[in-house]
C-alpha positions as CSV (number, residue, x, y, z in Angstrom):
1,X,75.3,56.7,132.4
2,X,75.1,60.2,131.0
3,X,73.6,60.7,127.5
4,X,74.4,64.3,126.7
5,X,77.3,66.4,125.5
6,X,78.0,67.4,129.2
7,X,79.3,64.7,131.4
8,X,80.4,65.5,135.0
9,X,83.6,64.1,136.5
10,X,83.1,60.4,137.4
11,X,80.1,60.0,135.1
12,X,80.1,57.7,132.2
13,X,78.8,58.4,128.7
14,X,78.2,56.7,125.4
15,X,79.6,57.6,122.0
16,X,77.7,56.4,118.9
17,X,79.5,56.4,115.5
18,X,79.2,54.8,112.1
19,X,81.8,53.7,109.6
20,X,80.8,53.1,105.9
21,X,82.5,49.9,104.9
22,X,80.7,49.4,101.6
23,X,83.1,48.3,98.9
24,X,86.0,48.1,101.3
25,X,88.1,45.1,102.3
26,X,91.2,44.5,104.4
27,X,92.3,46.2,107.5
28,X,90.4,49.2,108.8
29,X,91.8,51.6,111.5
30,X,89.7,54.8,112.0
31,X,90.4,57.5,114.7
32,X,87.7,59.3,116.7
33,X,88.8,62.5,118.5
34,X,86.9,63.2,121.7
35,X,87.3,66.8,123.0
36,X,87.0,67.7,126.6
37,X,87.6,70.6,129.0
38,X,90.2,68.6,130.9
39,X,93.4,70.7,130.8
40,X,95.6,67.6,131.1
41,X,93.8,65.7,128.3
42,X,91.9,68.1,126.1
43,X,91.6,65.5,123.3
44,X,91.4,61.8,123.7
45,X,91.8,59.6,120.6
46,X,89.7,56.4,120.3
47,X,90.1,54.0,117.4
48,X,87.8,51.6,115.5
49,X,89.8,48.6,114.2
50,X,88.4,45.8,112.1
51,X,89.3,43.3,109.4
52,X,86.8,43.5,106.5
53,X,86.1,40.5,104.3
């Protein structure tokens, strides 16, 4: 698994992120935009989804 901002084709990587949920409740749906140099998919959107209680 690659752990840098440069990942070669076929390699895997890891994306760490944080969401501040303090004082929030209900449904949470947050997008993350991942930019690449792939001309067919220059931006891939990932989503964090949760139900906060």
